[in-house]
C-alpha positions in Angstrom: -11.5 -7.9 -1.1 -11.5 -9.0 2.5 -9.4 -7.7 5.5 -8.2 -9.6 8.4 -5.5 -8.5 10.9 -3.4 -6.3 8.5 -3.8 -8.7 5.6 -6.0 -8.2 2.6 -7.2 -11.0 0.4 -8.2 -10.2 -3.1 -11.0 -12.1 -5.0 -8.2 -13.9 -6.9 -7.0 -15.4 -3.6 -3.8 -13.3 -3.6 -2.9 -11.8 -0.1 -0.9 -8.7 0.7 0.1 -7.0 3.9 -0.9 -3.4 4.8 0.3 -2.1 8.2 -2.8 -1.2 10.3 -5.0 -2.0 7.3 -4.0 1.3 5.6 -3.9 1.4 1.8 -3.2 4.7 0.0 -2.0 6.2 -3.2 0.0 9.2 -4.3 -0.2 11.4 -7.3 1.2 10.2 -10.6 4.9 10.6 -10.7 7.5 10.1 -13.3 9.9 7.2 -13.2 12.8 6.3 -15.4 10.9 3.8 -17.5 7.5 5.3 -18.1 6.1 8.8 -18.4 3.8 8.3 -15.4 3.2 5.7 -12.7 0.8 5.4 -9.7 2.4 4.9 -6.3 0.5 2.7 -3.9 1.3 2.7 -0.2 0.5 0.6 2.8 0.7 1.6 6.4 2.3 4.9 7.1 5.6 4.4 5.2 5.4 1.1 3.1 5.1 0.7 -0.6 3.2 -1.6 -2.8 4.3 -2.1 -6.4 1.2 -2.0 -8.7 3.3 -4.0 -11.2 3.0 -7.0 -8.8 -0.7 -7.2 -9.4 -2.8 -8.1 -12.4 -5.1 -5.4 -14.0 -8.1 -7.1 -12.3 -6.4 -7.0 -8.9 -5.4 -3.4 -9.4 -9.0 -2.5 -10.2 -10.2 -4.3 -7.1 -7.7 -2.3 -4.9 -8.7 1.0 -6.6 -12.4 0.2 -6.1 -11.7 -0.5 -2.4 -9.9 2.8 -2.0 -12.8 4.6 -3.7 -15.3 2.9 -1.4 -13.3 3.9 1.7 -13.2 7.6 0.6 -16.9 7.5 -0.2 -17.6 6.1 3.3 -15.4 8.8 4.8 -17.3 11.5 2.9 -20.6 10.1 4.0 -19.5 10.4 7.7 -18.3 13.9 7.2 -21.6 15.0 5.6 -23.6 13.1 8.3 -21.8 14.8 11.2 -22.0 18.2 9.5 -25.8 17.8 9.1 -26.1 16.5 12.7 -24.2 19.5 14.0 -26.2 22.0 11.9 -29.5 20.4 13.0 -28.4 20.5 16.7 -27.4 24.1 16.3 -30.7 25.0 14.7 -32.7 23.3 17.5 -30.7 25.0 20.3 -31.0 28.5 18.7 -34.8 28.6 18.6 -36.5 30.9 21.2 
């Protein structure tokens, strides 16, 4: 999946818009046709219908979201370690 100026291009060649490059998802929620469905979102208030994508495309989007969250977690851990190390160095007599 590639990103360029608020547009994502999947490996299948399909493109979709995501305001500010933001892709998210919400919890499973009931709808009138199925017991559960997954809501995808783009930007801060836009929706993406998962039904518009093939299973392969949905997996690619899911893997991208997981990759983004793992990267975020890595940064959180890195800055926590950096802060802890700095505090340890400055607290020594």
